[in-house]
TITORLO-486057 format. One line per field, with one value per residue (C-alpha): x, y, z; residue number from 1. Coordinates in steps of 0.2 Angstrom, whole numbers. Example, Ala and Ser with C-alpha at 12.3 -4.5 7.8 and 13.67 -1.06 7.14 Angstrom:
2
c1: (62:68) .
c2: (-22:-5) .
c3: (39:36) .
n: (1:2) .
This chain:
345
c1: (-170:-170:-159:-164:-154:-168:-163:-170:-179:-193:-200:-219:-210:-206:-222:-230:-214:-208:-225:-226:-206:-210:-222:-211:-193:-186:-173:-171:-155:-164:-154:-157:-144:-151:-143:-130:-112:-106:-118:-120:-107:-121:-129:-115:-120:-138:-149:-159:-161:-177:-176:-188:-190:-174:-163:-150:-149:-138:-126:-112:-123:-131:-113:-107:-123:-121:-103:-109:-120:-137:-151:-165:-169:-186:-194:-206:-214:-223:-211:-194:-186:-172:-168:-158:-167:-157:-141:-149:-155:-145:-138:-152:-170:-181:-198:-210:-226:-237:-252:-253:-267:-272:-286:-272:-264:-280:-287:-271:-272:-289:-285:-271:-283:-296:-284:-278:-294:-303:-288:-289:-272:-272:-288:-281:-266:-277:-289:-276:-272:-289:-289:-307:-307:-313:-302:-291:-300:-311:-310:-321:-332:-324:-341:-341:-322:-313:-299:-286:-279:-262:-261:-275:-268:-278:-273:-278:-295:-299:-294:-306:-320:-317:-318:-334:-342:-337:-347:-331:-329:-314:-303:-288:-272:-263:-252:-261:-280:-291:-303:-321:-318:-330:-316:-314:-295:-287:-271:-259:-258:-276:-278:-266:-276:-293:-290:-293:-285:-271:-267:-251:-252:-240:-224:-207:-198:-186:-202:-212:-197:-201:-218:-223:-211:-210:-220:-233:-236:-238:-251:-261:-275:-271:-273:-272:-269:-255:-257:-241:-242:-232:-214:-206:-196:-213:-211:-197:-196:-189:-201:-215:-207:-207:-225:-232:-222:-231:-247:-250:-250:-263:-258:-247:-251:-235:-232:-216:-201:-188:-173:-181:-170:-158:-173:-189:-193:-181:-183:-174:-182:-166:-156:-154:-162:-149:-161:-165:-179:-189:-187:-194:-208:-213:-212:-226:-242:-251:-241:-243:-229:-231:-216:-220:-233:-248:-245:-243:-259:-261:-269:-256:-241:-249:-251:-235:-227:-239:-235:-216:-214:-224:-213:-198:-204:-211:-193:-184:-199:-204:-189:-186:-203:-213:-228:-221:-204:-198:-188:-179:-180:-197:-195:-211:-204:-219:-228:-219:-224:-219:-235:-223:-221:-203:-188:-183:-164) .
c2: (-388:-383:-393:-394:-403:-410:-413:-425:-435:-447:-459:-451:-435:-442:-446:-429:-420:-432:-429:-410:-410:-420:-408:-393:-400:-400:-412:-417:-424:-432:-434:-443:-432:-416:-399:-393:-387:-405:-408:-392:-397:-409:-395:-391:-387:-386:-371:-372:-382:-389:-391:-397:-391:-400:-394:-382:-366:-354:-340:-353:-364:-350:-342:-358:-361:-343:-348:-363:-352:-359:-345:-351:-359:-368:-374:-387:-381:-366:-363:-355:-355:-366:-352:-337:-326:-310:-320:-324:-307:-299:-317:-330:-329:-339:-346:-356:-365:-353:-366:-383:-391:-382:-394:-408:-401:-393:-412:-419:-408:-413:-432:-430:-421:-433:-449:-442:-437:-453:-465:-472:-477:-487:-495:-501:-508:-516:-525:-531:-541:-547:-535:-527:-520:-500:-498:-482:-476:-463:-448:-431:-422:-409:-400:-386:-385:-369:-370:-357:-356:-348:-341:-338:-341:-353:-368:-360:-354:-371:-380:-366:-371:-390:-385:-376:-391:-400:-386:-379:-362:-354:-339:-335:-325:-317:-303:-299:-302:-309:-294:-298:-317:-317:-324:-320:-313:-311:-308:-323:-322:-323:-337:-347:-345:-348:-362:-381:-385:-374:-378:-369:-364:-350:-349:-349:-333:-326:-319:-335:-348:-355:-346:-360:-361:-362:-346:-349:-366:-360:-348:-362:-372:-388:-402:-392:-401:-394:-397:-392:-396:-381:-379:-389:-375:-365:-377:-377:-397:-398:-386:-396:-412:-403:-397:-415:-423:-410:-414:-397:-403:-416:-421:-417:-420:-415:-418:-408:-408:-395:-407:-417:-412:-428:-439:-437:-444:-459:-476:-477:-492:-503:-490:-483:-465:-453:-439:-441:-427:-436:-454:-446:-438:-454:-464:-452:-461:-444:-439:-443:-439:-442:-438:-422:-431:-418:-413:-431:-432:-435:-418:-409:-419:-414:-396:-395:-402:-391:-376:-378:-381:-366:-355:-361:-360:-342:-337:-344:-339:-321:-312:-318:-312:-325:-322:-334:-326:-324:-307:-296:-280:-274:-279:-290:-307:-314:-299:-288:-270:-268:-281:-294:-281:-280:-292:-288:-288) .
c3: (-718:-699:-688:-669:-655:-645:-627:-613:-626:-619:-631:-629:-636:-653:-662:-662:-665:-680:-686:-687:-691:-707:-712:-711:-716:-699:-695:-676:-667:-653:-637:-621:-612:-603:-609:-598:-598:-603:-616:-624:-637:-644:-652:-664:-682:-677:-679:-662:-647:-639:-621:-606:-589:-580:-594:-588:-598:-588:-594:-597:-608:-617:-621:-628:-639:-645:-650:-658:-669:-662:-664:-655:-638:-640:-623:-625:-608:-601:-586:-590:-573:-579:-593:-589:-600:-595:-601:-617:-623:-637:-641:-642:-645:-631:-635:-625:-625:-615:-615:-620:-611:-595:-592:-590:-576:-567:-570:-562:-547:-543:-545:-533:-521:-522:-521:-505:-497:-501:-499:-516:-517:-501:-506:-523:-514:-501:-513:-525:-510:-505:-491:-491:-474:-473:-458:-460:-476:-469:-480:-479:-492:-503:-503:-492:-490:-493:-506:-509:-526:-528:-546:-558:-575:-587:-576:-560:-567:-574:-557:-549:-561:-556:-538:-541:-548:-532:-523:-513:-508:-518:-513:-524:-524:-539:-542:-556:-553:-567:-569:-572:-568:-553:-542:-523:-521:-504:-498:-498:-479:-478:-490:-479:-465:-472:-483:-479:-496:-506:-524:-531:-549:-551:-559:-550:-548:-535:-527:-525:-521:-505:-504:-493:-478:-460:-456:-471:-463:-446:-451:-459:-452:-444:-455:-472:-488:-499:-519:-530:-549:-553:-548:-534:-527:-523:-508:-493:-492:-475:-468:-476:-469:-452:-455:-459:-444:-432:-439:-445:-463:-466:-482:-498:-516:-525:-545:-543:-531:-529:-532:-546:-561:-559:-552:-561:-579:-575:-569:-552:-546:-546:-538:-519:-520:-512:-510:-491:-492:-506:-497:-482:-491:-501:-485:-476:-477:-480:-495:-514:-527:-545:-556:-566:-576:-574:-591:-599:-610:-628:-631:-622:-630:-647:-643:-636:-652:-664:-654:-652:-672:-675:-664:-673:-690:-684:-679:-694:-706:-700:-697:-680:-674:-662:-653:-639:-637:-620:-619:-606:-616:-610:-593:-593:-600:-607:-613:-627:-627:-645:-649:-657:-673:-672:-666:-649:-654) .
n: (1:2:3:4:5:6:7:8:9:10:11:12:13:14:15:16:17:18:19:20:21:22:23:24:25:26:27:28:29:30:31:32:33:34:35:36:37:38:39:40:41:42:43:44:45:46:47:48:49:50:51:52:53:54:55:56:57:58:59:60:61:62:63:64:65:66:67:68:69:70:71:72:73:74:75:76:77:78:79:80:81:82:83:84:85:86:87:88:89:90:91:92:93:94:95:96:97:98:99:100:101:102:103:104:105:106:107:108:109:110:111:112:113:114:115:116:117:118:119:120:121:122:123:124:125:126:127:128:129:130:131:132:133:134:135:136:137:138:139:140:141:142:143:144:145:146:147:148:149:150:151:152:153:154:155:156:157:158:159:160:161:162:163:164:165:166:167:168:169:170:171:172:173:174:175:176:177:178:179:180:181:182:183:184:185:186:187:188:189:190:191:192:193:194:195:196:197:198:199:200:201:202:203:204:205:206:207:208:209:210:211:212:213:214:215:216:217:218:219:220:221:222:223:224:225:226:227:228:229:230:231:232:233:234:235:236:237:238:239:240:241:242:243:244:245:246:247:248:249:250:251:252:253:254:255:256:257:258:259:260:261:262:263:264:265:266:267:268:269:270:271:272:273:274:275:276:277:278:279:280:281:282:283:284:285:286:287:288:289:290:291:292:293:294:295:296:297:298:299:300:301:302:303:304:305:306:307:308:309:310:311:312:313:314:315:316:317:318:319:320:321:322:323:324:325:326:327:328:329:330:331:332:333:334:335:336:337:338:339:340:341:342:343:344:345) .
């Protein structure tokens, strides 16, 4: 039996994971708390830990997990910016879910955009109070607008397909362009200058942190709409607020926030929110914030559980070799030069 310490458990996590766990003799220790230096001891006697985007898996946590005999860190997400992969190398193997439902995230990005430009959220609140006035609800057509997509992995390309269905002009930026995709690639600065709408679908790295900051916003079109369903720290929140106040940014559609770790996924309705930046963002009439829910579809939850369980089984039953391992050895964390034919360490 494989024992898993399952951190940051939510009610919607359990059904799919229990289903696949029962099929493969996996025992979960479901924990509501997030993984950090104070809670790492809860993984004692476990073979692996299963973590999500707001768990803290830094060097100190990894070293303690290693001392406790934990052999595997299984991310139930695609992003891994919260894991010190370098510190894990040589101690604990790390696996992730590279694709669960790119449609879920891409569709949510478009849902945010449509809600914003057609004022759906405002109309919904009005009609619930029997206010059927149309004043202040004027939107604009997406057809013919230029959308700049930053990151053309699976999610970015599906979002591009959706935008093309609306008759939008699409330009994109990616360090590694998708060859033969028919996508029009431009430099990042040019994308900022040309786009009416900018949607972020890239990972968070040292190079992409705060890629949208003061200089980037100043170079954008007046009234630009910014969508972020990737990672919060891609945007400098203070500079975004300044751009909104200066009427440079016409609207922001955010499913992520750079300081979300202690806020998102929890019910804070009965508490005073101590995060002033987030409070100010939510108070803006042209800002829509959802709490990192873009992934949350039945299909995605099932795929996440299935892939995570398969990752775990692959590691423990296949001599430590797993196609979805994140490894520092080759210099390219996600793409193994060994073709996953041997252990990374």
